[in-house]
Backbone of each chain as ProteinMPNN parsed JSONL, in Angstrom:
{"seq_chain_A": "MLTRGGCPRNMMSIRDALEALEGKWKLLILFSLANGPKRFKAISKEVEGISDKILSKELKHLELNALITRQVYDTFPPTVEYAITPHGQSLEKVMEELHFWGLAHRKKIMGK", "coords_chain_A": {"N_chain_A": [[343.869, 21.262, 121.018], [342.571, 21.94, 118.445], [344.31, 20.729, 116.696], [344.429, 17.881, 117.393], [341.968, 17.655, 116.081], [338.428, 17.382, 115.486], [336.396, 15.83, 117.477], [333.371, 14.54, 118.163], [332.335, 14.689, 120.947], [333.553, 17.282, 121.924], [332.966, 18.895, 119.98], [330.187, 19.151, 120.744], [330.29, 20.298, 123.429], [331.435, 22.732, 122.766], [329.258, 23.786, 121.471], [327.399, 23.823, 123.048], [328.306, 25.851, 125.087], [328.684, 28.054, 123.164], [325.803, 28.608, 122.637], [324.766, 29.303, 125.253], [326.273, 31.981, 125.187], [325.742, 33.319, 122.925], [325.675, 35.812, 120.268], [326.758, 39.265, 120.265], [326.736, 40.419, 122.527], [326.436, 39.521, 125.403], [328.893, 38.608, 126.536], [330.297, 40.926, 126.704], [328.621, 42.507, 128.319], [328.866, 40.817, 130.821], [331.491, 40.985, 131.076], [331.358, 43.846, 131.873], [330.421, 43.789, 134.196], [332.165, 42.686, 135.734], [333.859, 43.929, 137.53], [332.025, 44.332, 139.414], [329.091, 44.797, 141.257], [326.217, 46.267, 139.243], [323.881, 48.829, 138.318], [321.061, 48.815, 135.786], [321.311, 51.068, 134.243], [324.169, 51.842, 133.878], [325.492, 49.649, 133.14], [324.344, 49.675, 130.422], [325.465, 52.046, 129.701], [328.33, 51.272, 129.582], [328.251, 49.021, 127.977], [328.562, 50.014, 125.173], [326.678, 50.827, 122.431], [324.503, 49.192, 122.82], [321.097, 48.572, 122.925], [318.452, 49.506, 124.953], [316.605, 47.709, 125.215], [316.952, 45.533, 123.809], [319.584, 44.858, 126.012], [317.838, 44.461, 128.083], [316.742, 42.255, 127.453], [318.692, 40.379, 126.933], [320.015, 40.44, 129.577], [317.978, 38.925, 131.006], [318.481, 36.496, 129.816], [320.883, 36.18, 130.576], [320.338, 35.453, 133.341], [318.912, 33.317, 133.676], [320.678, 31.561, 132.639], [322.103, 31.419, 135.192], [324.178, 32.803, 135.228], [324.022, 35.25, 135.979], [323.012, 37.507, 138.693], [319.838, 39.145, 139.433], [318.928, 41.654, 141.96], [316.709, 43.087, 144.146], [316.324, 45.975, 145.494], [314.958, 47.525, 148.413], [314.223, 50.132, 148.669], [313.261, 53.514, 148.149], [312.915, 55.615, 145.278], [312.325, 51.575, 144.264], [315.671, 50.088, 144.161], [317.311, 48.274, 141.576], [319.787, 45.617, 140.953], [322.218, 44.293, 139.053], [324.55, 41.325, 139.425], [327.533, 39.397, 138.925], [327.76, 36.068, 138.737], [329.255, 33.425, 140.362], [329.349, 31.515, 138.562], [329.421, 32.87, 136.338], [331.599, 34.334, 136.835], [333.571, 32.15, 136.23], [334.203, 32.253, 133.39], [335.585, 33.693, 132.816], [338.728, 32.693, 131.775], [337.951, 32.213, 129.083], [336.943, 34.778, 128.584], [339.644, 35.959, 128.551], [341.248, 34.871, 126.701], [339.902, 35.534, 124.571], [340.378, 38.073, 124.539], [343.143, 37.928, 123.999], [343.016, 36.963, 121.563], [341.364, 38.758, 120.078], [343.117, 40.964, 120.08], [345.193, 40.333, 118.456], [343.949, 39.547, 115.868], [342.827, 42.406, 115.385], [345.536, 43.548, 114.765], [345.952, 41.942, 112.265], [343.954, 41.938, 110.545], [342.951, 44.719, 110.649], [344.975, 46.087, 110.499], [346.393, 47.745, 112.583]], "CA_chain_A": [[342.577, 20.588, 120.779], [342.477, 22.08, 117.007], [345.5, 19.932, 116.321], [344.031, 16.824, 117.29], [340.72, 16.983, 115.208], [337.125, 17.696, 116.36], [335.957, 14.924, 117.867], [331.659, 14.849, 118.276], [332.119, 15.457, 122.172], [334.037, 18.354, 122.069], [331.768, 20.022, 119.364], [328.915, 19.236, 121.526], [330.704, 21.441, 124.551], [331.641, 23.906, 122.268], [328.03, 24.186, 120.742], [326.555, 24.552, 124.535], [329.013, 27.216, 125.312], [328.22, 29.116, 122.291], [324.365, 28.862, 122.883], [324.481, 30.16, 126.567], [326.882, 33.32, 125.036], [325.388, 33.676, 121.692], [325.66, 36.933, 119.978], [327.959, 39.734, 120.669], [326.582, 41.173, 123.929], [326.592, 38.84, 126.546], [330.346, 38.482, 127.24], [330.624, 42.075, 127.084], [327.7, 42.461, 129.73], [329.714, 40.079, 132.023], [332.522, 41.763, 131.466], [331.157, 45.263, 132.439], [329.951, 43.348, 135.643], [333.558, 41.97, 136.469], [334.378, 44.807, 138.775], [331.392, 45.011, 140.545], [327.279, 44.885, 140.672], [325.98, 47.664, 138.731], [322.554, 48.99, 137.866], [320.816, 48.684, 134.431], [321.999, 52.468, 133.386], [325.381, 51.998, 134.268], [325.616, 48.558, 132.448], [323.987, 50.31, 129.341], [326.917, 53.17, 129.484], [329.497, 50.873, 129.596], [328.371, 48.214, 126.607], [328.538, 51.258, 124.149], [325.875, 50.605, 121.226], [323.301, 48.342, 123.142], [320.003, 49.195, 123.273], [317.915, 49.327, 126.328], [315.532, 46.355, 124.686], [318.095, 44.344, 123.911], [320.177, 44.976, 126.998], [316.764, 43.694, 128.979], [316.424, 40.576, 126.88], [320.15, 39.572, 127.356], [319.898, 40.495, 131.031], [317.347, 37.902, 131.612], [319.129, 35.444, 129.309], [322.208, 35.966, 131.338], [320.04, 35.321, 134.715], [318.11, 32.335, 133.311], [322.17, 30.644, 132.749], [323.051, 31.313, 136.245], [325.547, 33.567, 134.913], [324.166, 36.878, 136.873], [321.867, 37.302, 139.559], [319.285, 40.214, 139.575], [318.696, 41.863, 143.342], [315.716, 44.406, 144.002], [316.452, 46.736, 146.886], [313.639, 48.142, 149.201], [314.539, 51.386, 148.728], [312.173, 54.45, 147.537], [312.222, 54.189, 144.741], [313.129, 50.595, 144.491], [316.687, 49.874, 142.851], [317.574, 46.776, 141.034], [321.276, 45.694, 141.026], [322.891, 43.24, 138.932], [325.91, 40.961, 139.611], [327.651, 38.464, 138.397], [327.916, 34.634, 139.605], [330.862, 32.424, 140.43], [329.61, 30.949, 137.49], [330.077, 33.986, 135.308], [333.187, 34.316, 136.808], [334.134, 31.019, 135.597], [334.289, 32.353, 131.686], [337.517, 34.732, 132.758], [339.565, 32.107, 130.707], [337.343, 32.379, 127.861], [337.484, 36.268, 127.861], [340.769, 36.277, 128.569], [341.897, 34.389, 125.376], [339.276, 36.378, 123.561], [340.991, 39.431, 124.396], [344.409, 37.809, 123.409], [343.021, 36.533, 120.325], [341.027, 40.02, 119.556], [344.077, 42.207, 119.697], [345.93, 39.806, 117.124], [343.012, 39.788, 115.041], [342.99, 43.466, 114.873], [346.599, 43.603, 114.118], [346.079, 41.358, 111.153], [342.842, 42.492, 109.566], [343.022, 46.203, 110.464], [346.457, 46.541, 110.676], [346.661, 48.391, 113.64]], "C_chain_A": [[342.016, 20.507, 119.021], [343.374, 21.064, 116.478], [344.807, 18.32, 116.211], [342.535, 16.552, 116.705], [339.601, 17.125, 116.231], [336.25, 16.203, 116.362], [334.114, 15.283, 118.418], [331.64, 15.628, 119.843], [332.415, 16.538, 122.321], [333.072, 19.215, 121.061], [330.464, 20.419, 120.179], [329.247, 20.307, 122.581], [330.655, 22.712, 123.981], [330.076, 24.777, 122.112], [327.178, 24.52, 122.043], [327.052, 25.494, 125.083], [328.453, 28.501, 124.319], [326.727, 29.438, 122.256], [324.204, 29.554, 123.841], [325.138, 31.445, 126.144], [326.425, 33.856, 123.935], [324.958, 35.286, 121.284], [326.569, 37.693, 120.5], [327.972, 40.493, 121.946], [326.771, 40.482, 125.173], [327.779, 38.755, 127.402], [330.386, 39.839, 127.509], [329.705, 42.697, 128.186], [328.404, 41.821, 130.98], [330.533, 40.757, 132.215], [332.626, 43.272, 132.062], [330.936, 44.941, 133.68], [331.167, 42.817, 136.463], [333.69, 42.562, 137.42], [333.538, 45.368, 139.433], [329.612, 44.91, 140.168], [326.892, 46.401, 139.991], [324.165, 47.721, 138.24], [322.186, 48.928, 136.209], [321.592, 49.932, 133.659], [323.315, 52.523, 133.47], [326.129, 50.684, 133.337], [325.521, 49.345, 130.957], [325.217, 51.269, 128.981], [328.068, 52.617, 128.982], [329.719, 50.017, 128.339], [327.755, 49.44, 125.592], [327.623, 50.49, 122.651], [324.587, 49.865, 121.606], [322.239, 49.142, 123.433], [319.131, 48.957, 124.52], [317.021, 47.874, 126.295], [316.221, 45.428, 124.413], [319.084, 44.15, 125.021], [319.143, 44.206, 128.18], [316.648, 42.308, 128.68], [317.797, 39.931, 127.278], [320.28, 39.298, 128.961], [319.108, 39.19, 131.797], [317.861, 36.673, 131.167], [320.201, 34.924, 130.255], [321.797, 35.145, 132.736], [319.548, 33.874, 134.628], [319.337, 30.947, 133.204], [322.582, 30.59, 133.935], [324.124, 32.027, 136.026], [325.508, 35.123, 135.389], [323.084, 36.421, 137.666], [321.105, 38.9, 139.578], [318.843, 40.361, 141.205], [317.767, 43.247, 143.444], [315.838, 44.664, 145.28], [315.151, 47.53, 147.679], [313.995, 49.572, 149.297], [313.237, 52.196, 148.361], [312.879, 55.489, 146.813], [312.872, 53.032, 144.611], [314.46, 50.559, 143.765], [317.071, 48.359, 142.884], [319.304, 46.875, 140.23], [321.325, 44.299, 139.822], [324.122, 42.741, 138.935], [326.115, 39.636, 138.992], [328.009, 37.077, 139.34], [329.025, 34.333, 139.365], [330.84, 31.605, 139.081], [329.848, 31.421, 136.001], [331.268, 34.225, 135.272], [334.056, 33.523, 136.151], [334.43, 31.182, 133.935], [335.552, 33.339, 131.935], [338.304, 34.121, 131.617], [339.434, 32.532, 129.174], [337.154, 33.565, 127.341], [338.663, 36.684, 127.682], [341.594, 35.941, 127.223], [340.969, 35.139, 124.064], [339.88, 37.568, 123.397], [342.184, 39.407, 123.6], [344.302, 37.983, 121.834], [342.405, 37.955, 119.38], [342.129, 41.207, 119.101], [344.804, 41.517, 118.482], [345.165, 39.954, 115.968], [342.799, 41.224, 114.56], [343.962, 44.006, 114.105], [346.439, 42.961, 112.598], [345.226, 41.893, 110.223], [342.935, 43.975, 109.508], [344.322, 46.52, 110.091], [346.743, 47.544, 111.594], [346.533, 47.981, 115.016]], "O_chain_A": [[341.395, 19.608, 118.455], [342.845, 20.48, 115.532], [344.699, 17.702, 115.152], [341.98, 15.459, 116.818], [339.719, 17.03, 117.453], [335.639, 15.68, 115.429], [333.839, 16.316, 119.029], [331.156, 16.741, 120.046], [331.567, 17.168, 122.952], [332.477, 20.199, 121.501], [329.889, 21.503, 120.275], [328.463, 21.256, 122.633], [330.032, 23.66, 124.46], [329.8, 25.923, 122.468], [326.348, 25.429, 122.03], [326.26, 26.195, 125.713], [327.959, 29.573, 124.669], [326.408, 30.552, 121.84], [323.519, 30.56, 123.657], [324.593, 32.362, 126.76], [326.682, 35.057, 123.84], [324.068, 35.89, 121.882], [327.358, 37.122, 121.253], [328.954, 41.088, 122.391], [327.389, 41.106, 126.035], [327.784, 38.804, 128.632], [330.529, 40.074, 128.709], [330.264, 43.467, 128.967], [328.43, 42.411, 132.06], [330.654, 41.301, 133.313], [333.623, 43.784, 132.57], [331.244, 45.821, 134.484], [331.121, 42.568, 137.668], [333.68, 41.896, 138.455], [333.691, 46.447, 140.006], [329.084, 44.949, 139.056], [327.367, 47.474, 140.363], [323.459, 46.768, 137.912], [323.13, 49.005, 135.423], [322.322, 49.783, 132.679], [323.72, 53.578, 132.983], [327.272, 50.831, 132.904], [326.572, 49.607, 130.373], [325.839, 51.113, 127.93], [328.776, 53.175, 128.144], [330.761, 50.026, 127.684], [326.555, 49.622, 125.385], [328.175, 49.615, 121.984], [323.641, 49.882, 120.818], [322.316, 50.203, 124.053], [319.353, 47.868, 125.048], [316.856, 47.134, 127.265], [315.971, 44.337, 124.926], [319.537, 43.006, 124.968], [319.62, 43.472, 129.046], [316.491, 41.388, 129.482], [317.808, 38.921, 127.981], [320.572, 38.22, 129.479], [319.471, 38.618, 132.825], [317.786, 35.717, 131.94], [320.415, 33.771, 130.63], [322.585, 34.353, 133.254], [319.812, 33.185, 135.613], [319.123, 29.776, 133.52], [323.482, 29.769, 134.115], [325.101, 31.813, 136.744], [326.401, 35.967, 135.308], [322.404, 35.404, 137.528], [321.869, 39.85, 139.745], [318.438, 39.346, 141.771], [318.088, 44.299, 142.892], [315.559, 43.853, 146.163], [314.445, 48.197, 146.923], [313.959, 50.015, 150.446], [312.179, 51.572, 148.273], [313.485, 56.315, 147.495], [314.086, 53.132, 144.791], [314.407, 51.042, 142.633], [317.125, 47.547, 143.807], [319.816, 47.662, 139.433], [320.455, 43.429, 139.839], [324.995, 43.493, 138.501], [325.217, 38.886, 138.609], [328.461, 37.134, 140.483], [329.759, 34.737, 138.463], [331.836, 31.124, 138.54], [330.226, 30.843, 134.982], [332.0, 34.346, 134.29], [335.078, 33.913, 135.588], [334.869, 30.219, 133.306], [336.374, 33.589, 131.053], [338.569, 34.787, 130.617], [340.258, 32.965, 128.368], [337.131, 33.775, 126.128], [338.947, 37.578, 126.885], [342.47, 36.684, 126.782], [341.329, 35.238, 122.891], [339.957, 38.12, 122.299], [342.486, 40.272, 122.778], [344.977, 38.668, 121.066], [342.83, 38.214, 118.253], [342.07, 42.028, 118.186], [344.991, 42.225, 117.492], [345.704, 40.506, 115.008], [342.585, 41.355, 113.355], [343.759, 44.702, 113.11], [346.905, 43.672, 111.707], [345.656, 42.303, 109.145], [342.996, 44.513, 108.403], [344.529, 47.372, 109.227], [347.566, 48.347, 111.156], [346.847, 48.754, 115.922]]}, "seq_chain_B": "MLTRGGCPRNMMSIRDALEALEGKWKLLILFSLANGPKRFKAISKEVEGISDKILSKELKHLELNALITRQVYDTFPPTVEYAITPHGQSLEKVMEELHFWGLAHRKKIMGK", "coords_chain_B": {"N_chain_B": [[341.551, 38.37, 134.569], [338.919, 39.113, 134.602], [338.479, 39.853, 137.256], [340.29, 41.456, 137.429], [338.605, 43.775, 136.187], [337.224, 45.431, 134.108], [338.493, 47.307, 131.65], [338.422, 49.55, 129.161], [339.936, 48.966, 127.314], [340.616, 46.344, 126.917], [337.705, 45.771, 126.572], [337.491, 46.643, 123.899], [339.177, 44.82, 122.426], [337.754, 42.491, 123.106], [335.282, 42.883, 122.005], [335.998, 42.915, 119.411], [336.815, 40.634, 118.89], [334.478, 38.855, 119.267], [332.948, 40.322, 117.341], [334.102, 39.216, 115.076], [333.656, 36.504, 115.147], [330.779, 36.197, 115.233], [327.514, 34.79, 116.295], [326.552, 31.275, 116.323], [327.585, 29.716, 114.218], [330.468, 29.673, 113.291], [333.015, 29.339, 114.707], [332.305, 26.329, 115.169], [332.642, 25.733, 112.636], [334.926, 26.096, 111.967], [336.146, 24.245, 113.633], [335.367, 21.903, 112.695], [337.01, 22.153, 110.568], [339.487, 21.557, 111.583], [341.187, 19.369, 111.376], [341.627, 19.156, 108.771], [341.296, 20.077, 105.227], [338.268, 20.433, 103.912], [335.123, 19.468, 101.681], [332.238, 21.619, 100.95], [329.736, 19.977, 101.566], [330.906, 17.973, 103.417], [331.514, 19.613, 105.493], [329.036, 20.456, 105.933], [327.698, 18.194, 107.131], [329.111, 17.678, 109.209], [328.722, 19.691, 110.671], [326.294, 19.841, 112.714], [322.813, 20.716, 111.92], [322.938, 23.343, 110.394], [321.925, 25.191, 107.934], [322.092, 25.251, 104.341], [322.084, 27.646, 103.009], [323.326, 29.239, 105.224], [325.753, 28.063, 105.946], [326.97, 29.02, 103.319], [326.797, 31.723, 103.542], [328.231, 32.119, 105.99], [330.693, 30.871, 105.468], [332.046, 32.347, 103.671], [332.078, 34.737, 105.129], [334.147, 33.776, 106.845], [336.085, 33.826, 105.456], [336.673, 36.22, 104.327], [337.632, 37.3, 106.748], [340.069, 36.081, 107.153], [340.256, 33.857, 108.004], [339.905, 31.149, 106.936], [340.417, 29.582, 103.646], [339.489, 28.916, 100.388], [339.566, 27.16, 98.011], [339.787, 26.355, 94.565], [339.938, 23.318, 92.719], [341.032, 22.509, 89.508], [339.508, 20.041, 88.233], [336.866, 17.628, 86.808], [333.798, 17.474, 87.188], [334.751, 20.642, 88.513], [335.732, 20.83, 91.756], [335.601, 22.382, 94.918], [337.462, 23.16, 97.683], [337.554, 23.835, 101.671], [339.817, 25.604, 103.617], [341.506, 25.562, 106.922], [343.074, 28.416, 107.926], [346.565, 29.388, 109.15], [345.874, 31.918, 110.847], [343.173, 30.955, 111.596], [344.052, 28.772, 113.209], [344.71, 29.978, 115.14], [342.747, 30.24, 116.899], [342.747, 28.254, 118.605], [343.178, 28.182, 121.27], [341.008, 29.664, 122.297], [338.873, 27.817, 121.63], [339.309, 25.752, 123.18], [339.265, 26.746, 125.637], [336.507, 27.443, 125.716], [335.542, 24.99, 125.203], [336.036, 23.397, 127.58], [334.855, 25.211, 129.657], [331.998, 25.023, 128.393], [331.498, 22.214, 129.019], [331.303, 22.574, 131.773], [329.212, 23.923, 131.994], [327.076, 22.734, 131.31], [326.713, 20.841, 132.866], [326.2, 22.131, 134.771], [324.2, 23.746, 134.603], [322.286, 21.851, 132.87], [322.614, 19.496, 134.582], [323.965, 17.327, 133.596]], "CA_chain_B": [[341.306, 39.289, 134.027], [337.479, 39.785, 134.868], [338.755, 40.313, 138.496], [340.998, 43.195, 137.565], [338.035, 44.722, 135.932], [336.802, 45.827, 132.574], [339.316, 48.614, 131.328], [337.758, 50.061, 127.632], [341.064, 48.555, 125.886], [340.182, 44.991, 126.796], [336.445, 45.7, 125.937], [337.701, 46.699, 122.677], [339.652, 43.492, 121.928], [337.002, 41.128, 123.063], [334.359, 43.301, 120.908], [336.532, 42.921, 118.004], [336.64, 39.154, 118.448], [333.101, 38.724, 119.259], [332.505, 40.634, 115.817], [334.625, 38.243, 113.855], [333.103, 35.268, 115.417], [329.609, 36.493, 115.961], [326.79, 33.751, 115.976], [326.97, 30.25, 117.042], [328.122, 28.618, 113.548], [331.772, 30.045, 112.812], [333.76, 28.407, 115.512], [331.914, 24.81, 114.815], [332.908, 25.446, 111.298], [336.436, 26.026, 112.119], [336.137, 23.241, 114.497], [335.237, 21.064, 111.998], [338.189, 22.22, 109.35], [340.841, 21.719, 112.365], [341.724, 18.08, 111.104], [342.019, 18.932, 107.553], [340.367, 20.676, 104.862], [336.974, 19.679, 103.41], [334.446, 19.924, 100.882], [330.984, 21.86, 101.501], [328.737, 18.892, 102.101], [331.36, 17.546, 104.501], [331.396, 20.852, 106.722], [327.622, 20.62, 106.138], [327.389, 17.051, 107.527], [329.544, 17.79, 110.413], [328.236, 20.664, 112.051], [324.546, 19.369, 112.664], [321.507, 21.646, 111.627], [323.255, 24.055, 109.954], [321.5, 24.967, 106.459], [323.312, 25.326, 103.337], [322.599, 28.94, 102.956], [323.768, 30.135, 106.482], [326.839, 27.902, 105.794], [327.51, 29.388, 102.442], [326.957, 32.883, 104.079], [329.553, 31.884, 107.05], [331.984, 30.648, 104.895], [332.393, 33.98, 102.843], [332.557, 35.987, 106.284], [335.522, 33.332, 107.467], [337.163, 33.709, 104.516], [336.934, 37.772, 104.328], [338.525, 37.543, 108.09], [341.251, 35.59, 106.583], [340.445, 32.301, 108.954], [339.77, 29.907, 106.021], [340.74, 29.481, 102.485], [338.692, 28.306, 99.529], [340.457, 26.537, 97.016], [339.049, 25.884, 93.351], [340.85, 22.56, 91.864], [340.469, 22.127, 88.055], [338.753, 18.747, 88.131], [335.949, 17.63, 85.966], [333.419, 18.884, 87.684], [335.751, 21.168, 89.667], [336.139, 20.699, 92.91], [336.177, 23.256, 96.0], [337.707, 22.77, 99.235], [337.861, 24.733, 102.802], [340.919, 25.153, 105.004], [341.462, 26.368, 107.885], [344.399, 29.297, 107.997], [347.198, 30.036, 110.61], [344.799, 32.794, 112.03], [341.987, 30.38, 111.786], [344.091, 27.833, 113.964], [345.202, 30.772, 116.526], [341.926, 30.241, 117.915], [342.982, 27.129, 119.105], [342.863, 28.499, 122.93], [339.73, 30.382, 122.62], [337.939, 26.866, 121.469], [340.053, 24.927, 124.305], [338.661, 27.416, 126.807], [335.119, 27.639, 124.932], [334.942, 23.373, 125.453], [335.903, 23.371, 129.209], [333.49, 25.966, 130.061], [330.751, 24.511, 127.947], [331.333, 20.933, 129.837], [330.904, 22.887, 133.425], [328.029, 24.56, 132.002], [326.17, 21.597, 130.826], [326.65, 19.973, 134.399], [325.447, 22.975, 136.296], [322.487, 23.959, 134.059], [321.341, 20.872, 132.573], [322.51, 18.486, 135.637], [324.184, 15.916, 133.15]], "C_chain_B": [[339.949, 40.193, 134.6], [337.773, 40.284, 136.198], [339.574, 41.438, 138.393], [339.975, 44.026, 136.762], [338.04, 44.96, 134.559], [337.766, 47.0, 132.228], [338.609, 48.378, 129.583], [338.924, 49.546, 127.021], [340.635, 47.049, 125.766], [338.8, 44.895, 126.218], [336.3, 45.449, 124.673], [338.139, 45.382, 121.851], [338.693, 42.649, 121.686], [335.666, 41.524, 121.989], [334.912, 42.928, 119.712], [336.751, 41.418, 117.828], [335.289, 38.375, 118.401], [332.263, 39.067, 117.87], [332.846, 39.655, 114.815], [333.912, 36.682, 114.131], [331.948, 35.12, 115.781], [328.755, 35.042, 115.457], [327.293, 32.34, 116.662], [327.708, 29.385, 115.754], [329.635, 28.749, 113.377], [332.764, 29.203, 113.855], [333.228, 27.022, 115.424], [332.157, 24.805, 113.418], [334.639, 25.136, 110.924], [336.83, 24.735, 112.73], [336.628, 22.443, 113.724], [336.453, 20.93, 110.677], [339.406, 21.939, 110.191], [341.821, 20.248, 111.843], [341.485, 17.828, 109.731], [340.833, 19.733, 106.624], [339.323, 19.734, 104.235], [336.303, 20.321, 102.702], [333.016, 20.789, 101.531], [330.037, 21.026, 102.146], [329.104, 18.122, 102.956], [331.403, 18.305, 105.518], [329.748, 20.399, 106.841], [327.286, 19.203, 107.151], [327.778, 17.088, 109.103], [329.117, 18.613, 111.244], [326.492, 20.564, 111.65], [323.66, 20.498, 112.479], [321.815, 22.94, 111.265], [322.624, 24.053, 108.3], [322.286, 25.573, 105.322], [323.639, 26.984, 102.886], [323.182, 29.808, 103.684], [325.502, 29.441, 106.058], [327.621, 28.427, 104.587], [328.017, 31.154, 103.189], [328.546, 33.038, 105.13], [330.571, 31.7, 106.557], [332.3, 31.796, 104.008], [332.819, 34.633, 104.18], [333.932, 35.381, 106.705], [336.386, 33.442, 106.552], [337.688, 35.269, 104.243], [337.846, 37.853, 105.774], [339.577, 36.717, 107.953], [341.513, 34.229, 107.564], [340.352, 31.274, 108.167], [340.056, 30.461, 104.654], [340.073, 28.785, 101.729], [339.603, 27.984, 98.022], [339.477, 25.644, 95.925], [340.141, 24.77, 92.591], [340.263, 22.237, 90.347], [340.252, 21.14, 87.756], [337.427, 18.484, 87.148], [335.012, 16.792, 86.945], [334.416, 19.437, 88.682], [335.065, 21.274, 90.906], [336.151, 21.748, 94.349], [336.271, 22.588, 97.292], [337.915, 23.997, 99.942], [338.86, 24.275, 103.465], [341.052, 26.066, 105.767], [342.962, 27.416, 107.733], [345.143, 29.535, 109.259], [346.265, 30.701, 111.586], [343.95, 31.895, 112.203], [342.244, 29.451, 113.627], [344.589, 28.547, 115.298], [344.177, 30.834, 117.279], [341.44, 29.05, 118.659], [342.299, 27.021, 120.765], [341.477, 29.066, 123.14], [338.317, 29.145, 122.728], [338.115, 26.31, 122.758], [338.962, 25.503, 125.447], [336.819, 27.126, 126.889], [334.458, 26.02, 125.717], [335.237, 23.036, 126.921], [335.034, 23.907, 129.654], [332.111, 25.392, 129.562], [330.146, 22.802, 128.502], [330.996, 21.407, 131.493], [329.395, 23.14, 133.182], [326.93, 23.283, 131.962], [325.935, 20.96, 132.387], [325.904, 21.044, 135.352], [324.093, 23.464, 135.717], [321.735, 22.909, 133.432], [321.697, 19.494, 133.509], [322.866, 17.351, 134.929], [325.918, 16.1, 132.537]], "O_chain_B": [[339.876, 41.382, 134.91], [337.227, 41.373, 136.374], [339.547, 42.332, 139.239], [340.406, 45.16, 136.555], [339.018, 44.607, 133.9], [337.471, 47.893, 133.023], [338.391, 47.309, 129.012], [338.856, 49.776, 125.814], [340.339, 46.563, 124.675], [338.612, 44.004, 125.389], [335.555, 44.623, 124.144], [337.568, 44.984, 120.836], [338.512, 42.076, 120.612], [335.125, 40.667, 121.289], [334.091, 42.562, 118.87], [336.865, 40.964, 116.689], [335.06, 37.44, 117.634], [331.314, 38.441, 117.396], [332.11, 39.297, 113.896], [333.731, 35.876, 113.219], [331.668, 34.189, 116.536], [329.138, 34.329, 114.53], [328.266, 32.293, 117.416], [328.392, 28.418, 116.09], [330.142, 27.629, 113.307], [333.234, 28.195, 113.326], [334.176, 26.315, 115.769], [331.853, 23.742, 112.878], [335.269, 24.428, 110.137], [337.844, 24.17, 112.319], [337.811, 22.102, 113.702], [336.707, 19.918, 110.023], [340.47, 22.059, 109.583], [343.043, 20.21, 111.982], [341.199, 16.704, 109.317], [339.716, 19.995, 107.07], [339.48, 18.524, 104.074], [336.428, 21.546, 102.681], [332.771, 20.528, 102.709], [329.552, 21.354, 103.229], [328.253, 17.434, 103.52], [331.332, 17.741, 106.609], [329.337, 20.006, 107.933], [326.439, 19.424, 108.017], [327.065, 16.687, 110.022], [329.089, 18.398, 112.456], [325.791, 21.004, 110.74], [324.032, 21.435, 113.184], [321.078, 23.815, 111.72], [322.807, 23.095, 107.548], [323.137, 26.429, 105.566], [324.709, 27.504, 102.57], [323.57, 30.902, 103.275], [326.412, 30.251, 105.883], [328.848, 28.36, 104.657], [329.152, 31.617, 103.303], [329.528, 33.772, 105.012], [331.556, 32.266, 107.03], [333.511, 31.71, 103.802], [333.972, 35.059, 104.255], [334.859, 36.159, 106.931], [337.551, 33.143, 106.814], [338.865, 35.529, 103.994], [338.83, 38.591, 105.732], [340.164, 36.648, 109.033], [342.598, 33.705, 107.815], [340.764, 30.24, 108.694], [339.966, 31.673, 104.46], [339.848, 27.696, 102.256], [340.125, 28.78, 97.241], [338.732, 24.695, 96.171], [341.085, 25.224, 91.945], [339.143, 21.765, 90.151], [340.817, 20.908, 86.687], [337.003, 19.556, 86.716], [335.326, 15.698, 87.414], [334.856, 18.735, 89.592], [333.943, 21.762, 91.038], [337.285, 21.643, 94.817], [335.52, 21.779, 97.837], [338.299, 25.029, 99.392], [339.036, 23.127, 103.873], [340.808, 27.246, 105.513], [343.959, 26.808, 107.342], [344.562, 29.834, 110.303], [345.929, 30.312, 112.705], [343.755, 31.871, 113.418], [341.514, 29.367, 114.614], [344.838, 27.928, 116.333], [344.326, 31.395, 118.364], [340.339, 28.805, 119.152], [341.453, 26.29, 121.28], [340.894, 28.871, 124.207], [337.281, 29.236, 123.388], [337.147, 26.336, 123.519], [338.063, 24.854, 125.982], [336.131, 26.736, 127.833], [333.462, 25.852, 126.422], [334.44, 22.236, 127.411], [334.182, 23.194, 130.184], [331.171, 25.324, 130.353], [329.014, 22.32, 128.458], [330.493, 20.622, 132.297], [328.501, 22.719, 133.916], [326.022, 23.167, 132.786], [324.814, 20.689, 132.815], [325.235, 20.837, 136.365], [323.057, 23.534, 136.378], [320.51, 23.027, 133.433], [321.111, 18.454, 133.213], [322.349, 16.296, 135.295], [326.511, 15.132, 132.063]]}, "name": "protein", "num_of_chains": 2, "seq": "MLTRGGCPRNMMSIRDALEALEGKWKLLILFSLANGPKRFKAISKEVEGISDKILSKELKHLELNALITRQVYDTFPPTVEYAITPHGQSLEKVMEELHFWGLAHRKKIMGKMLTRGGCPRNMMSIRDALEALEGKWKLLILFSLANGPKRFKAISKEVEGISDKILSKELKHLELNALITRQVYDTFPPTVEYAITPHGQSLEKVMEELHFWGLAHRKKIMGK"}
């Protein structure tokens, strides 16, 4: 696509995607939910460096964009679990390509 | 990969990629340079909504990450052109997947 140049329609769809996934946390949170639903603390532990405040904000944004669901269980005390939706799972190829590119980038820039 | 779950090594490479590409502008700038070198004003026109200050900052960051080059030509007055590098072009598949996902996301969330 790059070699075919940037038609405005493509630019719009990439912009849509980048707005839904903006920042460095959302994809990492989705990645952490990829192997099963998790509670807040478990996500926070897996996504190193994220503060509780930001994680809370990002989870709300992901829910609004139909990428995850938030389920409250009627236990005592109540438990809350976050799960990736099929729409969230449809980011698999994006993440795969980012993974491969990230490996190549580390090699190129950081020389390891 | 998502269905295979999130091993720490994959998380690290995705994090590397997201840090190099952070924000909503960098990929759009690279996309605008995909069909040939451009001057500052031309990029600014193509990437709608970006301010000169942010564009200038983003171009520097992209240059530091070896994704673009900045070439000064000895004309009167001097002209400056930005061009995508092969490393920048290696983001083609990431952009392609973001493009497809962006289309699906617009359909799902915005219903159009």
